[in-house]
C-alpha positions in Angstrom: 175.6 233.6 119.2 174.5 235.3 122.5 177.2 236.0 124.9 175.5 234.0 127.7 175.4 230.9 125.5 178.4 228.5 125.1 178.6 226.2 122.1 180.0 222.8 123.1 180.9 219.5 121.5 180.6 216.3 123.4 181.8 212.9 122.1 181.0 209.6 123.7 182.9 206.5 122.5 181.5 203.2 123.7 181.9 199.5 122.8 179.7 199.6 119.7 179.2 203.3 118.7 180.8 206.7 118.8 178.5 209.7 119.1 178.7 213.4 118.8 176.5 216.2 120.2 177.0 219.8 119.4 174.8 222.0 121.5 174.4 225.5 122.9 174.3 225.6 126.7 172.6 228.4 128.6 171.5 228.5 132.2 172.0 224.7 132.6 169.8 223.9 129.5 170.9 222.4 126.2 169.8 223.5 122.8 170.7 220.8 120.3 172.6 222.0 117.2 173.8 218.6 115.7 173.7 215.0 116.9 175.4 212.1 115.1 176.1 208.5 115.6 178.4 206.0 113.9 178.7 202.3 114.6 182.4 201.5 114.9 182.4 198.3 117.0 185.4 199.3 119.0 184.9 196.4 121.3 185.2 193.8 118.5 186.9 190.8 120.1 187.9 192.6 123.3 186.1 190.0 125.5 188.4 187.3 124.1 191.7 189.1 123.4 191.8 192.0 125.9 192.9 194.4 123.1 191.4 196.6 120.5 191.6 195.0 117.0 193.6 197.1 114.4 190.5 197.3 112.2 188.4 198.5 115.1 190.8 201.3 115.8 190.8 202.3 112.1 187.0 202.6 112.2 187.1 204.8 115.3 189.8 207.0 113.8 187.9 207.5 110.6 184.9 208.6 112.6 187.0 210.9 114.7 188.4 212.6 111.5 184.8 213.2 110.4 183.7 214.5 113.8 186.8 216.8 114.0 185.6 218.6 110.8 182.1 218.9 112.0 183.3 220.4 115.3 185.6 222.9 113.5 182.7 224.0 111.2 180.3 224.4 114.1 182.4 226.9 116.0 182.3 224.9 119.3 184.6 226.4 121.8 184.7 223.6 124.3 185.2 219.9 123.5 185.1 216.8 125.7 185.7 213.3 124.6 184.8 210.4 127.0 185.3 206.7 126.6 183.7 204.1 128.9 184.0 200.4 129.5 185.6 199.3 126.2 188.7 201.4 126.9 189.2 200.8 130.6 191.2 197.5 130.6 192.5 196.9 127.1 196.3 196.4 126.7 196.7 198.8 123.8 194.6 201.7 125.0 197.5 204.1 124.5 197.2 203.7 120.8 193.6 204.6 121.0 194.2 207.7 123.2 197.0 209.0 121.0 195.0 208.5 117.8 192.1 210.5 119.2 194.3 213.2 120.7 196.0 213.8 117.3 192.7 214.1 115.5 190.6 216.1 117.8 193.1 218.1 119.7 191.6 217.3 123.0 192.7 214.8 125.6 190.4 211.8 125.7 189.1 210.8 129.1 188.6 207.2 130.2 186.0 208.1 132.8 185.5 206.2 136.0 182.3 204.3 136.8 181.0 206.8 139.3 181.6 209.7 136.8 179.9 207.7 134.0 176.9 207.1 136.3 176.6 210.8 137.2 176.8 212.0 133.6 174.4 209.4 132.4 171.9 210.1 135.1 172.1 213.9 134.6 171.5 213.6 130.9 168.7 211.0 131.1 166.6 212.6 133.8 167.0 216.3 133.5 163.7 216.9 131.7 161.6 214.1 133.3 160.1 216.2 136.1 158.9 218.8 133.6 156.8 216.3 131.6 153.1 217.2 131.5 150.5 214.5 132.4 147.9 213.8 129.8 145.9 211.6 132.1 145.7 210.5 135.7 145.6 212.4 138.9 146.4 216.1 138.7 149.9 216.8 140.0 151.1 213.3 139.6 154.4 213.1 137.7 154.4 211.3 134.4 157.6 209.5 135.4 157.9 209.3 139.2 161.2 209.1 141.1 163.3 207.5 142.3 164.5 206.6 138.8 166.5 203.6 137.8 168.5 204.6 134.7 169.8 201.7 132.6 172.4 202.3 129.9 172.8 199.0 128.1 175.9 199.3 125.9 177.9 196.9 123.9 180.3 195.9 126.7 178.6 196.9 129.9 175.3 197.9 131.5 175.2 200.9 133.8 172.6 200.9 136.5 172.1 204.2 138.3 169.4 204.8 141.0 168.7 208.4 141.9 166.3 211.3 142.2 165.8 214.4 140.1 167.0 216.6 142.9 169.6 215.9 145.7 168.2 213.7 148.3 169.2 211.6 151.3 170.3 208.0 150.6 167.8 205.2 151.3 168.6 202.6 153.9 168.9 199.9 151.3 171.3 202.0 149.2 173.5 202.5 152.3 173.6 198.7 152.8 174.5 198.2 149.1 177.2 200.8 149.4 178.7 199.1 152.4 178.9 195.9 150.3 180.9 197.5 147.6 181.8 201.1 148.5 184.3 201.7 145.7 181.6 201.6 143.0 178.2 201.9 144.5 178.9 205.3 146.1 177.9 208.6 144.6 180.2 210.5 142.3 181.6 212.7 145.1 180.5 213.8 148.6 177.5 216.1 148.4 176.9 215.7 144.7 173.8 214.5 144.6 171.1 213.1 142.6 172.8 209.7 142.3 172.0 207.4 145.2 173.8 204.2 144.0 175.4 203.0 140.8 177.2 200.0 139.4 178.7 199.0 136.1 177.9 195.3 135.1 179.9 193.3 132.6 176.8 192.8 130.5 176.6 194.2 127.0 175.0 193.3 123.7 178.3 192.8 121.9 180.0 191.0 124.8 177.1 188.5 125.2 176.6 188.0 121.5 180.3 187.2 120.9 180.4 185.0 123.9 177.4 182.8 123.2 175.8 183.2 119.7 176.9 181.1 116.8 173.6 180.1 115.1 171.0 182.1 113.1 168.5 182.4 114.5 169.9 182.2 118.0 169.2 178.8 119.4 167.2 178.3 122.7 170.3 176.9 124.3 172.2 180.1 123.4 169.4 182.3 124.7 169.4 180.4 127.9 173.2 180.9 128.3 172.8 184.6 127.8 169.9 184.7 130.3 172.1 182.9 132.9 174.9 185.5 132.5 172.4 188.3 132.9 170.7 186.8 136.0 174.0 185.9 137.6 175.0 189.6 137.6 171.6 191.1 138.3 171.2 188.7 141.3 174.2 190.4 143.0 174.0 194.0 141.9 174.8 196.5 144.7 172.1 198.9 143.4 168.9 198.5 145.3 166.8 198.4 142.2 163.6 197.6 144.1 163.6 201.1 145.4 162.9 202.5 142.0 159.5 203.7 140.9 160.5 204.1 137.3 162.9 202.4 134.9 164.4 204.9 132.4 166.3 203.1 129.6 168.8 205.0 127.4 171.1 204.5 124.5 170.9 202.5 121.3 169.7 199.1 122.6 166.7 200.6 124.4 165.8 203.1 121.7 165.9 200.3 119.1 163.7 198.0 121.2 161.3 200.9 121.5 161.2 201.5 117.8 160.4 197.8 117.2 157.8 197.7 119.9 156.1 200.7 118.5 156.2 199.3 114.9 157.9 202.4 113.4 158.5 201.9 109.7 161.5 204.3 110.0 163.4 205.3 113.1 161.7 208.4 114.6 163.9 209.9 117.3 161.3 212.5 118.5 158.6 209.8 118.9 161.0 207.4 120.7 162.1 210.1 123.2 160.0 209.7 126.4 158.0 206.9 124.9 156.2 204.6 127.4 156.2 200.9 126.7 153.8 198.5 128.4 155.0 195.2 129.8 153.3 193.4 126.9 154.8 195.6 124.2 158.3 195.1 125.7 158.0 191.4 125.9 156.6 191.1 122.3 159.5 193.1 121.0 162.1 191.1 123.0 160.6 187.8 121.8 160.7 188.9 118.1 164.2 190.3 118.3 165.6 187.1 120.0 163.9 184.5 117.7 164.1 186.0 114.2 166.9 185.6 111.7 169.5 188.2 111.0 167.9 188.7 107.6 164.5 189.4 109.2 165.9 192.0 111.6 168.0 193.6 108.8 164.8 194.1 106.8 163.4 196.4 109.6 164.4 199.9 108.7 164.1 201.2 112.3 167.0 198.9 113.3 170.4 200.4 112.5 172.5 197.9 110.4 175.3 198.0 113.0 172.9 196.7 115.7 171.2 193.9 113.7 173.5 191.1 115.0 173.6 192.2 118.7 170.2 193.7 119.4 168.7 190.3 120.7 171.2 190.1 123.6 170.6 193.7 124.4 166.9 193.3 124.4 167.2 190.3 126.8 169.2 192.4 129.3 166.5 195.1 129.2 163.7 192.5 129.6 165.3 190.7 132.6 165.9 194.0 134.3 162.4 195.2 133.8 161.0 191.9 135.1 162.7 192.5 138.5 161.1 195.9 139.1 157.7 196.6 140.6 156.6 198.7 137.6 154.2 198.3 134.7 155.7 200.6 132.1 159.2 201.3 130.7 160.3 204.9 129.9 162.7 205.4 127.0 165.0 208.5 126.8 167.0 209.7 123.8 169.1 211.8 126.3 171.9 210.0 128.1 175.6 210.3 128.9 176.2 212.4 125.8 173.9 215.1 127.1 175.5 214.9 130.5 178.9 215.4 129.0 177.6 218.5 127.1 176.1 219.9 130.3 179.4 219.4 132.1 181.2 221.7 129.7 179.2 224.6 131.0 180.5 224.2 134.5 
């Protein structure tokens, strides 16, 4: 390996999945070596019990054992493990942290909301300004900023408004920050690309466990999910109307895209930077929220671990999209995991 390259390993553990990225970093750019994902459902029952279930911890630890071997074999010299909403408030998080530390030899970080926002935004938007237009006016960006990045997870949804380069805050962002400064501010003074960010207690696992008991999901259950979504979006501190583009990341968004595009198998390269029309998004959301579990399980582009929760996730994405003055949705395969990898070069 070239002396000016650093091989790094980034691990992101969320409510529903745990993911690994091994990459070479050079001059602030990532070259992917290996990328893996396992559904572990760490947040199983957390909304009701406030604790990680023993079987959920066992699933995460088995995944960590596998990832530890991959990292050793790769020759990565820097490793960072981050955990997000699922681990912030549980009563038995020490058991989780100690189990990860013993397996990976690195101290897990339960990162703050502002740090999660910065890493997600950096990973999701790094390559957007470089996209080449295939139509339209010369010089017009394919995905114009400011960007609203949405990371819809199992336990929470992160909303991050920002630009691809450091910029002054908008007046509406300043008003939002004054309403809730602890969480709507940027990562740290002078950082930044991030204008405003917030973590909402909206997630595909959380909403499914809270409301869904029938198959297919009943209209009353869908309405209850929609009420929860709108109640939080109505009061977000992020000035989402300032965005000129919605960039959706992580498994919910990429799965919705694969369904909308009618892929017979999941195609990561084709999903990355895909543009979905309003009609395509709505058709996919309608199908995902009204079909049976068996119907969804028969679609090979939907990971088996997302079959039972993807409907709630799609509704979050749809309701957010409907609030923005935009006509297309941009999907990114790059997200917090890529931001964590980039941070290891600092």
